[in-house]
Structures are given as structure tokens and as C-alpha cells.
N, C-alpha and C positions, 0 to 999 in steps of 0.2 A: 851654828848657822853657814848652811851656805848661799851664794847668793850666783844668780846665773848670768850668765853673757849679754842675753835681752835685757837686764835692769841695770847691768853696767853702759850698754850704749845709751840706754835711756837717760841713766843721770849724767852722760857724756853731752848729749844732745843740750840739755838741760841749762848746763852750767858752762855750756857752750868751748867744751873742752876737746878738741881733736885726736882722737885715739882711732889709728890706723889698722886697717884688719890683720896685718900681722903682730901687733901688739895686744888685741884685745883680749887674746884669750889668758898671756902673762898677766894685764891686769887683772884678769877675772881671778885666776889662780891667788894672786897676794892679796887681793882684797878679802876673799875666802879667809887665807891664813891669820890675816888681821881679825877676822872676825870671829875664826876660833881661838885665836889669844884673848881676846873679851869676853868670849864665853866662859873661857878658863879663869879669869880673872874674876868672875862674877858668881862661877862656882862656891870660892873660897868662903867659909865662914865667917863674919866682921862683927857678928852679934855680941860679943864681948871684947871686944876693939876699942878706946878709946878716941875718937877723931881729937886731931891735934893741928895747931896752924903754921907749929917748923917743928920738922922733925929733932932739931938741935935743943927744942926749946929756949931758944935765945929770943929776947925783948928789945924792940928798938929802940935805939936809946933818943929821945925826943928833948929836944933844946926848949926852953919857956917861950912861950909864946907872950913875949915885950916887942912896944910899939918901938921900933929903932929909928925912922923916920917922923920928923913933925909933920905934920898938916900944911901942904901948901898950896893948896885948891885957887885960895885967893889969888895969890900970885901969878898961877898959871892964866886965871880967867882973865886977867886984868891984861894981860897980854895976846888975848885970842881975839880972832877980826870980832867975831858975832858971840854973845852971851846974853840969853834971857830966862833969869828965875833961876841961877846958879847952872843952865844947863848949856854946852857947846853950840850953835847952830850950825849947819852946814849945808850946802847946796844938796837937790831933791837928787838921786840919784837913780832912781827906779822910775819909771812914769805909772 
């Protein structure tokens, strides 16, 4: 898949990237080469290849999901300036 210089200029304008006139040809060539590599990868037959989550068949060690701190909500709300129905009351900041 080839990409035209005009398309690169349009993409650069839309993404607000400044590409000088001297660089536009080189950028177009590099993006064309990248798209050719993508085409090459897409041409590979992967029909019988099983997807994998990790190339090393590694699994993540997980810690047990245990509560390590006690519920101190009442203690924190006792020292709060304003609380109502278990909620902290704060001044309105957006009009």
C-alpha cells in the first residue's frame, strides 16, 4: 500500500504536525515503507496459530485478596468539618 504526499500533508494538517517541504518526501517514503511491512505481516497465514497471552506461557502470581485495614470511616467522619448521611459536605466549587 503506497501513500501519496498529498495524504501526508493532509494528515499533518489535521494532526497539527508541522512538516517542512524538505522533509515531506522523506516522511512519505518512510510511512510507505512501514505500510509495506504491515502488508507483509498481514500476508502471513496464521490460520492454525493459536493466540497466546504471553509468549513465555508465564502466569502472574497474585496475592490473596484479604482485607488488611479496618474500616475507620466513622473515625474519619468524626473529625470532618461537615458530614451528612455518611457523606462529606464540601463547598460548591463550580457555578
